[in-house]
C-alpha positions in Angstrom: 11.6 12.8 4.0 7.9 12.2 3.6 5.4 14.1 6.2 3.8 11.2 8.4 0.8 10.5 8.2 -2.0 8.4 10.9 -3.0 5.5 9.3 0.3 5.6 7.5 2.1 2.2 6.9 5.8 2.6 7.5 8.8 0.7 8.0 10.6 1.2 11.4 13.7 -0.5 13.0 13.6 -1.3 16.4 15.5 0.7 18.9 15.5 -0.8 22.4 13.0 -2.1 24.8 12.4 -0.7 28.4 9.2 -2.4 30.3 6.7 -3.1 27.9 7.2 -0.7 25.9 9.1 -0.6 22.3 10.9 2.4 21.0 11.8 2.4 17.4 12.7 4.9 14.7 10.3 5.4 12.0 12.2 5.6 8.7 15.5 6.2 9.7 15.0 9.3 11.9 12.0 9.5 13.5 11.0 8.3 17.1 8.5 6.1 17.7 6.8 4.1 20.1 4.2 0.5 20.4 2.6 -0.7 23.5 3.0 -3.8 24.2 -1.5 -4.1 23.6 0.4 -2.9 19.7 2.7 -6.2 19.5 0.2 -8.7 19.0 -3.6 -9.7 19.9 -3.8 -11.7 23.0 -1.3 -12.1 26.1 2.2 -11.8 24.9 4.3 -13.9 27.1 7.7 -12.6 25.4 7.8 -9.4 24.0 11.2 -10.1 22.4 9.5 -12.9 20.1 8.0 -9.9 18.9 10.7 -8.0 18.5 14.4 -7.2 19.0 17.1 -4.5 19.0 17.8 -3.8 15.1 14.8 -5.8 13.5 12.7 -4.1 10.9 9.2 -4.0 11.6 6.1 -3.0 9.3 3.9 -0.6 11.6 0.7 1.9 11.2 1.1 5.3 12.4 -2.1 5.7 15.5 -0.9 8.9 16.8 1.6 11.9 16.0 1.6 14.2 19.3 4.2 16.4 19.9 6.4 14.6 17.7 6.4 11.2 19.3 5.1 9.1 16.7 2.4 5.9 18.4 2.9 2.9 16.2 0.9 -0.2 16.1 2.3 -3.4 14.8 -0.7 -5.8 15.5 -2.8 -3.9 13.3 -0.9 -3.8 9.9 -2.8 -6.0 7.3 -0.6 -8.6 5.3 -1.4 -6.8 2.1 -0.4 -4.0 3.1 3.2 -5.0 4.9 3.5 -6.9 1.3 2.4 -3.4 -0.9 5.2 -1.5 1.1 8.2 -4.0 1.5 7.4 -4.1 -2.6 7.2 -0.3 -2.6 10.8 -0.2 -0.8 12.3 -3.0 -2.8 11.4 -0.9 -6.2 12.7 2.4 -4.6 16.5 0.1 -4.4 16.2 -1.0 -7.7 15.2 2.8 -8.9 18.3 4.2 -7.0 20.6 1.5 -8.0 19.2 2.2 -12.1 20.0 6.1 -11.7 23.8 5.3 -9.7 24.0 2.5 -13.0 23.7 5.5 -15.5 24.9 8.5 -14.2 27.4 7.7 -11.6 26.9 7.8 -7.7 27.9 11.7 -7.5 25.4 13.0 -10.3 23.0 10.3 -8.8 23.5 12.1 -5.6 22.6 15.0 -6.5 19.2 14.2 -9.0 17.9 11.9 -5.9 18.1 15.0 -3.8 16.2 16.9 -6.4 13.7 14.4 -6.9 12.9 13.5 -2.7 12.3 17.7 -2.4 9.2 16.8 -4.4 8.2 13.3 -3.9 9.4 10.2 -3.4 11.9 8.2 -5.5 9.3 5.6 -6.0 6.2 7.9 -7.2 8.8 9.7 -9.9 9.5 6.4 -11.3 5.4 5.5 -11.7 5.2 8.7 -13.3 8.0 8.2 -15.7 6.8 5.0 -16.8 3.8 6.8 -18.2 5.1 10.4 -19.2 9.1 9.0 -19.7 9.7 12.9 -21.5 9.7 14.1 -17.8 13.2 12.8 -17.0 14.8 15.0 -19.7 13.7 17.8 -17.4 16.4 16.5 -14.9 18.9 14.4 -17.1 20.4 14.8 -20.7 18.2 12.9 -23.3 20.7 9.9 -23.5 21.0 9.2 -20.1 17.0 9.3 -20.2 17.0 6.9 -23.0 19.2 4.7 -21.0 17.3 4.9 -18.2 13.7 4.3 -19.6 15.6 1.2 -21.7 16.3 -0.6 -18.4 13.1 0.2 -17.2 11.4 -1.3 -20.2 13.6 -4.3 -19.8 12.5 -4.9 -16.1 8.5 -4.8 -16.8 6.9 -6.1 -14.3 3.6 -8.3 -15.0 0.1 -7.1 -14.3 -0.8 -7.0 -11.3 -4.1 -8.5 -9.3 -6.1 -7.1 -6.4 -9.1 -9.3 -5.3 -11.8 -8.6 -2.8 -14.4 -11.3 -1.4 -17.6 -9.9 -0.5 -21.5 -11.7 0.9 -24.5 -10.0 -0.3 -27.8 -11.6 0.6 -31.2 -9.7 0.5 -34.5 -11.9 1.9 -37.0 -10.1 -0.2 -39.2 -11.7 -3.1 -36.7 -9.4 -5.8 -33.6 -10.2 -3.8 -31.4 -11.9 -7.0 -33.0 -8.8 -8.8 -31.8 -5.9 -6.3 -28.6 -7.8 -5.7 -27.6 -7.6 -9.3 -28.3 -4.1 -9.7 -26.4 -3.2 -6.6 -23.5 -4.9 -8.3 -24.1 -4.1 -11.9 -24.3 -0.5 -11.1 -21.2 -0.4 -8.9 -19.1 -2.2 -11.5 -20.4 0.2 -14.3 -17.8 1.4 -16.7 -15.0 -0.2 -14.3 -12.6 -3.0 -15.4 -13.5 -4.7 -12.5 -14.7 -8.6 -13.4 -17.4 -10.1 -10.8 -17.7 -13.8 -10.3 -20.1 -15.7 -7.7 -18.8 -18.4 -5.6 -21.8 -19.7 -3.7 -23.9 -18.8 -0.6 -24.4 -15.6 -1.3 -20.3 -14.9 -2.1 -19.1 -12.9 -4.5 -15.6 -12.1 -5.7 -14.4 -8.9 -7.3 -11.0 -9.4 -9.7 -9.0 -6.1 -11.0 -5.8 -6.4 -12.9 -3.6 -3.5 -13.6 0.0 -2.4 -14.0 -0.9 0.2 -11.1 -1.3 -1.4 -7.6 -2.2 1.6 -5.8 -4.7 2.2 -8.4 -6.5 -0.9 -8.6 -6.8 -0.8 -4.9 -8.5 2.9 -4.8 -10.6 1.9 -7.7 -11.7 -1.7 -6.0 -12.2 0.1 -2.8 -14.6 2.9 -4.6 -16.7 0.0 -6.0 -17.1 -1.8 -2.7 -18.0 1.4 -0.5 -20.7 2.0 -3.9 -22.0 -1.8 -2.8 -22.1 -1.1 1.1 -23.7 1.7 0.6 -26.6 0.6 -1.4 -26.8 -2.4 0.1 -27.7 -0.6 3.1 -30.6 1.5 1.3 -32.0 -1.4 0.0 -31.7 -3.8 3.4 -29.3 -6.6 2.4 -27.2 -8.0 4.4 -23.1 -6.9 3.4 -20.1 -8.4 4.8 -16.1 -8.1 3.5 -14.2 -11.2 3.9 -10.9 -10.1 4.6 -7.4 -10.2 2.7 
C-alpha cells in the first residue's frame, strides 16, 4: 500500500459512528477518524444523512499521528473527488486486463511485483508512453496483447480549465496584465481567453490529467506572483 501523506485524497469506508466521531478504514486497512466539523460546513442535524456504516466516501488526509489518520470530508473539492474515482475505476480496468491476458494466478503475481514499486495506475500510465517496460515482467506476446487492448480503450484528450480575475487600475493596466499573462503562459500549451469584467480563462488539453493540472497550477502561481509585484488585484474562481 502507498504511504499516506497530509493533503492526500483517499477513498475510505465508514466503519462505525460513535457520538460525534466517524471511524473509517482508509484504503481498506488503515484506521482513520472524521470529526463532525469535518463532515460538512454549517450545523449538522443528522450525521447519518452524510455517512452510514459501509458507505464509501472520498476524504482528505489532514494529519497522521501515532498511526491514526485524521480526515476531512467537507474539504474535498469536486474535481479532486472525480480525479480519484476516475483513477480507481482505471485501476480496476487495468487489473481486469492483466487477468484476462495472463490468467488469475499469474496476474496476481505480476500485480504484487508492480505495487512493490508503484501503483497499478502509475505503471499503466507509464507503459502507454514506454510499452517496452511490460516485457520486463511478461512475455513479448502477452505484452503485445495488453498494448492492443489499451489502444482499443484509448480515451479522448483530457481538458482542464481555470478562471481567474486580474485587474490593474494604473494608466498602463491593460499592458501590464497582458505582459503578466503572456509571460506566464510562454512556452506552454495553455490557451487564454478573456471572458468579461477582468475575468480570464485558462484552458489546457492533453492526455494526462495529472500533468495538465500540475502545468496549469504553475502558470497560475506565476500569474499570482507577478500580479503581487505589479500591484494587481488577483483572485481565483473555485473549480
